[in-house]
C-alpha positions as CSV (number, residue, x, y, z in Angstrom):
1,M,4.0,24.0,-0.2
2,D,2.2,24.8,-3.5
3,Y,0.1,21.6,-3.8
4,S,-1.6,22.8,-7.0
5,R,1.5,22.4,-9.0
6,F,1.5,18.7,-8.4
7,L,-2.1,18.0,-9.5
8,S,-2.8,16.5,-12.9
9,V,-5.1,18.4,-15.3
10,V,-7.8,15.8,-14.7
11,S,-7.7,16.0,-10.9
12,A,-7.5,19.8,-10.9
13,T,-10.7,20.1,-12.8
14,R,-12.8,17.8,-10.6
15,E,-15.6,19.5,-8.6
16,E,-17.6,18.6,-5.6
17,N,-20.7,16.5,-6.2
18,I,-23.5,18.6,-4.7
19,L,-25.7,15.5,-4.0
20,R,-22.8,13.8,-2.1
21,M,-22.0,17.0,-0.3
22,S,-25.6,17.5,0.7
23,S,-26.0,14.0,2.0
24,S,-22.8,14.2,4.0
25,L,-23.7,17.5,5.6
26,A,-27.2,16.2,6.5
27,Q,-25.7,13.2,8.3
28,K,-23.5,15.5,10.4
29,K,-26.5,17.7,11.6
30,P,-29.1,16.8,14.2
31,P,-31.9,14.6,12.8
32,I,-33.5,16.4,9.9
33,I,-36.1,15.5,7.3
34,M,-34.2,13.8,4.4
35,I,-35.8,14.5,1.1
36,S,-32.6,15.4,-0.7
37,G,-30.7,12.2,-1.6
38,G,-31.8,9.0,-3.3
39,M,-31.3,6.8,-0.2
40,P,-33.2,3.5,-0.4
41,N,-35.6,2.9,2.5
42,P,-33.7,0.6,4.9
43,N,-36.9,-1.1,6.1
44,Y,-36.8,-3.1,2.9
45,F,-33.3,-4.3,3.1
46,P,-33.5,-8.1,3.3
47,F,-30.7,-8.5,5.8
48,K,-31.7,-7.7,9.4
49,T,-29.0,-8.8,11.8
50,A,-25.6,-10.5,11.7
51,S,-23.4,-12.4,14.2
52,F,-19.6,-13.0,13.7
53,T,-17.4,-15.3,15.8
54,I,-13.8,-13.9,16.2
55,E,-10.6,-15.8,16.9
56,D,-11.0,-15.9,20.7
57,G,-14.4,-17.4,20.4
58,T,-16.4,-14.3,21.3
59,T,-19.0,-12.8,19.0
60,I,-19.7,-9.5,17.3
61,E,-23.4,-8.7,17.0
62,I,-24.7,-6.3,14.4
63,G,-28.3,-5.5,15.5
64,E,-31.1,-4.3,13.3
65,A,-30.5,-0.6,13.8
66,L,-26.7,-0.9,13.0
67,M,-27.4,-3.2,10.1
68,K,-29.6,-0.4,8.5
69,T,-26.5,1.9,8.7
70,A,-24.2,-0.8,7.4
71,L,-26.3,-1.5,4.3
72,Q,-26.9,2.2,3.5
73,Y,-24.9,4.8,1.5
74,S,-22.3,6.5,3.6
75,N,-19.7,9.3,3.6
76,T,-17.3,9.3,0.6
77,Q,-14.3,9.8,2.9
78,G,-15.3,6.9,5.2
79,I,-17.6,6.4,8.2
80,P,-16.7,9.2,10.7
81,E,-16.3,6.8,13.6
82,F,-14.1,4.5,11.6
83,L,-11.9,7.5,10.4
84,S,-11.6,8.7,14.0
85,W,-10.3,5.3,15.1
86,L,-7.8,5.2,12.3
87,K,-6.6,8.8,13.0
88,D,-6.0,7.8,16.6
89,L,-4.0,4.8,15.4
90,Q,-1.9,6.9,13.0
91,M,-1.2,9.4,15.7
92,S,-0.1,6.7,18.1
93,L,2.1,4.8,15.6
94,H,3.6,7.7,13.6
95,N,2.8,11.0,15.3
96,P,2.9,12.9,12.0
97,P,4.4,16.4,12.4
98,T,1.7,17.8,10.1
99,A,-1.2,16.8,12.4
100,K,-1.4,20.3,13.9
101,N,-0.8,22.2,10.6
102,S,-3.5,24.3,8.9
103,P,-5.3,22.6,6.0
104,D,-3.5,24.7,3.4
105,Q,-0.2,23.9,5.0
106,G,-0.6,20.2,4.5
107,Q,-2.6,19.2,7.6
108,M,-2.7,15.5,8.0
109,E,-6.0,14.1,6.6
110,M,-7.2,10.6,5.9
111,C,-9.7,8.7,3.8
112,V,-10.8,5.1,3.6
113,T,-10.2,3.3,0.3
114,T,-11.4,0.1,-1.3
115,G,-8.1,-1.6,-0.5
116,S,-4.8,0.2,-0.9
117,Q,-4.6,-0.5,-4.7
118,D,-7.7,1.7,-5.1
119,G,-6.0,4.4,-3.2
120,L,-2.8,4.1,-5.1
121,A,-4.6,4.2,-8.5
122,K,-6.4,7.4,-7.4
123,V,-3.2,9.0,-6.2
124,F,-1.5,8.3,-9.5
125,D,-4.5,9.7,-11.3
126,M,-4.3,12.8,-9.1
127,L,-0.6,13.5,-9.8
128,I,0.3,12.4,-13.2
129,N,0.1,14.1,-16.6
130,R,1.5,12.5,-19.7
131,G,5.2,13.3,-19.9
132,D,5.8,13.8,-16.2
133,N,8.9,12.3,-14.6
134,V,8.3,9.9,-11.7
135,L,10.8,7.9,-9.6
136,V,10.2,4.3,-8.7
137,E,12.3,1.7,-6.9
138,D,13.6,-1.2,-9.1
139,P,12.3,-3.9,-8.9
140,C,8.8,-2.5,-8.4
141,Y,5.5,-3.9,-7.2
142,S,3.6,-5.3,-10.2
143,G,0.4,-3.5,-9.4
144,T,2.2,-0.2,-9.6
145,V,3.9,-1.3,-12.9
146,S,0.4,-2.0,-14.3
147,A,-1.0,1.3,-13.0
148,L,1.7,3.5,-14.2
149,K,2.6,2.2,-17.6
150,P,-0.6,3.3,-19.4
151,L,-0.4,6.9,-17.9
152,G,2.3,8.0,-20.3
153,C,4.7,9.2,-17.6
154,N,8.5,8.9,-17.8
155,I,9.5,6.1,-15.4
156,I,12.9,6.7,-13.8
157,K,14.1,3.6,-12.0
158,V,16.2,3.9,-8.8
159,S,18.6,1.2,-7.9
160,T,18.1,-0.9,-4.7
161,D,20.0,-3.4,-2.6
162,K,19.2,-5.5,0.4
163,H,18.3,-2.3,2.3
164,G,16.0,-0.9,-0.3
165,I,16.5,2.3,-2.3
166,I,20.2,3.4,-2.4
167,P,20.2,7.2,-1.5
168,E,23.4,7.8,-3.5
169,A,21.8,6.3,-6.6
170,L,18.8,8.6,-6.1
171,K,21.1,11.6,-5.6
172,E,22.9,10.8,-8.8
173,I,19.6,10.7,-10.7
174,L,18.5,14.0,-9.2
175,S,21.8,15.7,-10.1
176,R,20.4,16.1,-13.7
177,W,18.5,19.0,-12.2
178,R,19.5,21.9,-9.9
179,P,17.7,22.3,-6.5
180,E,16.8,25.9,-7.4
181,D,14.9,24.5,-10.4
182,A,12.2,23.2,-8.0
183,K,10.8,26.7,-7.8
184,K,10.1,26.8,-11.5
185,L,6.8,25.5,-12.7
186,K,8.0,23.9,-15.9
187,N,11.2,22.3,-14.7
188,N,10.0,18.7,-15.2
189,L,11.6,17.6,-12.0
190,P,10.2,14.2,-10.8
191,K,6.8,14.7,-9.1
192,F,7.2,11.8,-6.7
193,L,9.2,8.8,-5.5
194,Y,7.2,5.6,-5.1
195,T,8.5,3.0,-2.6
196,V,7.3,0.0,-0.6
197,P,9.7,0.6,2.4
198,N,9.1,-2.6,4.5
199,G,9.0,-6.1,3.2
200,N,9.2,-4.8,-0.4
201,N,7.1,-6.6,-2.9
202,P,8.9,-8.4,-4.6
203,A,12.4,-8.0,-3.2
204,G,11.5,-8.5,0.5
205,T,13.8,-5.6,1.4
206,S,13.3,-3.1,4.2
207,M,14.7,0.4,4.2
208,T,16.9,1.5,7.2
209,T,16.1,4.7,9.2
210,D,19.2,6.4,8.0
211,R,18.3,5.8,4.4
212,K,14.8,7.2,4.9
213,K,16.2,10.3,6.5
214,K,18.6,10.9,3.5
215,I,15.8,10.3,1.0
216,Y,13.4,12.6,2.8
217,Q,16.1,15.4,2.7
218,L,16.5,14.8,-1.0
219,A,12.8,15.2,-1.4
220,R,12.9,18.5,0.4
221,C,15.8,19.7,-1.6
222,Y,14.3,18.8,-5.0
223,D,10.7,19.3,-3.9
224,F,9.2,16.0,-4.8
225,L,6.5,13.9,-3.0
226,I,7.0,10.5,-1.4
227,I,4.4,7.8,-1.9
228,E,4.9,5.5,1.0
229,D,3.1,2.3,0.1
230,D,3.4,0.2,3.3
231,P,1.2,-2.9,3.3
232,Y,3.7,-4.9,5.3
233,Y,4.3,-2.3,8.0
234,F,2.9,-4.5,10.8
235,L,4.7,-7.5,9.4
236,Q,8.2,-6.4,10.5
237,F,10.2,-9.1,12.2
238,E,12.5,-6.8,14.1
239,K,11.6,-4.5,16.9
240,P,11.2,-1.6,17.4
241,K,9.6,-0.9,14.0
242,A,11.5,1.4,11.7
243,P,10.2,5.1,11.7
244,T,8.1,5.8,8.7
245,F,8.4,8.6,6.1
246,L,5.1,9.9,7.5
247,S,6.7,10.3,11.0
248,M,9.4,12.4,9.4
249,D,7.2,14.6,7.3
250,V,7.6,18.2,8.5
251,D,6.6,19.6,5.1
252,G,3.5,17.7,4.2
253,R,5.0,15.9,1.2
254,V,4.3,12.2,2.1
255,I,1.2,10.3,1.0
256,R,1.0,7.1,2.9
257,C,-1.0,4.0,1.8
258,D,-2.1,1.4,4.4
259,T,-4.2,-1.7,4.1
260,F,-6.0,-4.3,6.3
261,S,-5.5,-7.0,3.6
262,K,-2.4,-8.6,5.2
263,I,-3.6,-8.4,8.8
264,I,-7.4,-8.6,8.8
265,S,-8.7,-9.8,5.4
266,P,-8.1,-8.9,1.7
267,G,-11.6,-9.8,0.8
268,L,-13.1,-6.9,2.9
269,R,-11.2,-4.5,0.5
270,L,-10.4,-1.9,3.2
271,G,-7.4,0.4,3.0
272,F,-6.7,4.0,4.0
273,L,-4.7,7.0,2.8
274,T,-2.9,9.5,5.0
275,G,-1.5,12.7,3.6
276,P,-1.9,16.4,3.2
277,K,-5.5,17.5,3.2
278,P,-5.3,19.2,-0.2
279,F,-4.4,15.8,-1.7
280,I,-6.9,13.7,0.3
281,D,-9.6,16.1,-0.7
282,R,-8.8,15.4,-4.4
283,V,-8.8,11.7,-3.9
284,T,-12.2,12.0,-2.2
285,L,-13.6,13.9,-5.3
286,H,-12.4,11.0,-7.4
287,T,-14.1,8.4,-5.2
288,Q,-17.4,10.4,-5.6
289,I,-17.5,9.5,-9.3
290,T,-16.2,5.9,-9.0
291,T,-17.2,3.8,-6.0
292,M,-19.0,6.7,-4.3
293,H,-17.7,5.5,-1.0
294,P,-15.9,2.5,0.5
295,N,-17.9,-0.6,1.5
296,T,-20.1,0.5,4.4
297,F,-20.7,-3.0,5.8
298,A,-17.0,-3.8,5.8
299,Q,-16.2,-0.6,7.6
300,I,-19.0,-1.2,10.2
301,L,-17.8,-4.8,10.8
302,V,-14.1,-3.9,11.2
303,L,-15.0,-0.9,13.4
304,Q,-17.0,-3.2,15.7
305,L,-14.0,-5.5,15.9
306,F,-11.6,-2.6,16.7
307,L,-13.9,-1.2,19.3
308,K,-14.0,-4.7,21.0
309,W,-10.3,-5.1,20.8
310,G,-9.2,-1.5,21.5
311,Q,-5.9,-0.3,20.0
312,K,-4.0,-2.6,22.4
313,G,-5.9,-5.6,21.3
314,F,-5.5,-4.7,17.6
315,L,-1.7,-4.4,18.0
316,E,-1.6,-7.7,19.9
317,H,-3.4,-9.3,17.0
318,T,-0.9,-7.9,14.5
319,D,1.9,-9.3,16.7
320,R,0.4,-12.8,16.5
321,V,0.1,-12.5,12.7
322,T,3.7,-11.3,12.5
323,E,5.0,-14.3,14.5
324,F,3.2,-16.7,12.2
325,Y,4.8,-15.1,9.1
326,R,8.2,-15.1,10.9
327,S,7.9,-18.9,11.4
328,Q,6.8,-19.2,7.7
329,R,9.8,-17.2,6.6
330,D,12.1,-19.4,8.7
331,A,10.7,-22.5,7.1
332,M,11.2,-21.2,3.6
333,L,14.8,-20.1,4.4
334,A,15.5,-23.6,5.8
335,A,14.2,-25.1,2.5
336,A,16.2,-22.6,0.4
337,D,19.4,-23.5,2.4
338,K,18.6,-27.2,1.9
339,W,18.0,-27.2,-1.8
340,L,19.2,-24.0,-3.4
341,K,22.7,-23.4,-2.0
342,G,25.1,-23.0,-4.9
343,L,22.2,-22.7,-7.4
344,A,20.8,-19.3,-6.2
345,E,21.3,-16.4,-3.8
346,W,18.9,-14.4,-1.7
347,H,18.7,-12.0,1.2
348,V,16.9,-12.7,4.5
349,P,13.7,-10.7,4.6
350,T,13.1,-8.7,7.7
351,A,9.5,-8.0,6.9
352,G,6.7,-9.1,4.6
353,I,5.9,-12.4,2.9
354,F,8.3,-12.7,0.0
355,L,11.7,-14.2,-0.8
356,W,13.4,-12.8,-3.8
357,I,15.7,-15.4,-5.4
358,K,18.4,-14.8,-7.9
359,I,19.1,-17.9,-10.0
360,K,22.7,-18.4,-11.0
361,G,23.6,-19.2,-14.6
362,I,20.1,-18.4,-16.0
363,S,19.5,-15.0,-17.6
364,D,15.7,-15.2,-17.7
365,T,13.5,-17.3,-15.5
366,Y,10.2,-16.7,-17.4
367,K,10.0,-20.0,-19.3
368,M,11.3,-22.1,-16.4
369,V,8.6,-20.6,-14.1
370,M,5.6,-20.1,-16.4
371,E,6.0,-23.4,-18.3
372,N,8.2,-26.0,-16.6
373,A,7.4,-25.3,-13.0
374,L,3.7,-25.2,-13.6
375,K,3.9,-28.6,-15.3
376,R,5.3,-29.9,-12.1
377,R,2.6,-28.2,-10.1
378,V,4.7,-25.4,-8.6
379,A,3.6,-21.8,-9.0
380,L,6.2,-19.0,-8.7
381,V,6.4,-15.5,-10.2
382,P,9.1,-14.7,-12.7
383,G,11.2,-11.6,-12.1
384,K,10.2,-9.7,-15.2
385,S,6.7,-9.3,-13.8
386,F,8.2,-6.5,-11.6
387,S,9.9,-4.6,-14.4
388,F,8.7,-1.8,-16.6
389,D,10.4,-3.4,-19.5
390,S,8.5,-6.7,-20.0
391,S,10.9,-7.8,-22.7
392,A,14.0,-7.5,-20.5
393,P,15.3,-10.8,-19.1
394,S,15.4,-11.3,-15.4
395,P,17.3,-14.0,-13.4
396,Y,15.0,-13.5,-10.4
397,I,12.0,-15.4,-9.0
398,R,9.6,-14.3,-6.3
399,A,8.5,-16.9,-3.8
400,S,5.8,-16.3,-1.1
401,Y,5.9,-18.0,2.2
402,S,2.5,-16.7,3.3
403,F,0.2,-19.6,2.3
404,A,2.0,-22.9,1.7
405,S,2.8,-25.2,4.6
406,P,6.5,-25.8,5.5
407,D,6.3,-29.2,3.8
408,Q,4.9,-27.7,0.7
409,M,7.6,-25.1,0.6
410,D,10.2,-27.8,1.0
411,Q,8.8,-29.7,-1.9
412,A,8.4,-26.6,-4.1
413,L,12.1,-25.5,-3.6
414,Q,13.3,-29.1,-4.2
415,T,11.4,-29.0,-7.5
416,L,12.9,-25.6,-8.3
417,A,16.4,-26.9,-7.6
418,E,15.7,-29.8,-10.1
419,L,14.5,-27.4,-12.7
420,I,17.6,-25.1,-12.3
421,K,19.9,-28.1,-12.8
422,E,18.0,-29.2,-15.9
423,T,18.1,-25.7,-17.3
424,V,21.6,-24.6,-16.7
């Protein structure tokens, strides 16, 4: 693939920071005298050791030597040991076909990000020039809406149903172009398709394997990229988990965003990107001039946890988290069945933490949610928050079953039912 044609003007002109490159190379060599970088002397860091108790009652100890590393500048791409653990995980879960490719042929590469939102923003910056066409699922994650709107690209919305993006709808959109146009540099074909394929935020939908295969073939035919934003991958309630776009990627056209926010902690701000090396290298250059590198301490802490657990222990932990959210989902569905029958409709989520509720007889839920519900001490999200047209009415509401107790969910949906009856 010609990766250069996808790069934005800004990303294409970024160059390696010599200081960061020098420090990174020095850390990979045998011990040498470091008088190149501006690394503070770790002997004067005030924190010396740390101890953390984990869920089984055992502890993780960070001794003085490791603490010096945890509090110091580190590699832009991520701590090598942490990246190695993550690469082993991706190989085990997805076995990307590009893993054995050469770098210029889209070899699988990874970098750690300051949460997946950081990675997404940098991917958009890397790919988008003003006037570019991009494909997004409708409805769309609000963070992506906020990230894309100021970039001046042409948003092309792709229809979805209870199984996510509808391949026939995508094919109809792409029929505006000819497949042979993909070889022309100024064809203005869409550069990428953005999707949250599992437990979609906000719709709670999950894409079937058959749909993913059809969409990937369309990507090959019309030569666009797929941004697979998959924060709820581990929170799938049905087994086996659906194959990912990354696992199907024979060309090196998938950029995958993962995060530990939903299964470890959002406050640690750790995510990771997986994709073709030419793209990951560009994201790394961007990080050099923004955050410089992901949080070193957070990486060290999580790495120590993973080394203690092993991959098996990590996956057992994600299974326990998933079972909790399954029970939470069931509690919200029970409350919806109890209070909202006849007033609203919804699909049963098979992953994630959201229930997408369509209110009957109300064209726009904004006032009901943002004014009336809040007055009664219930917080929901109006559907228009997930639209690129903030003035367009939406009959939808997003409810999350991640945090509230079953009793609180029951009270909240009872209040929502009362508000609907008062509004209709």
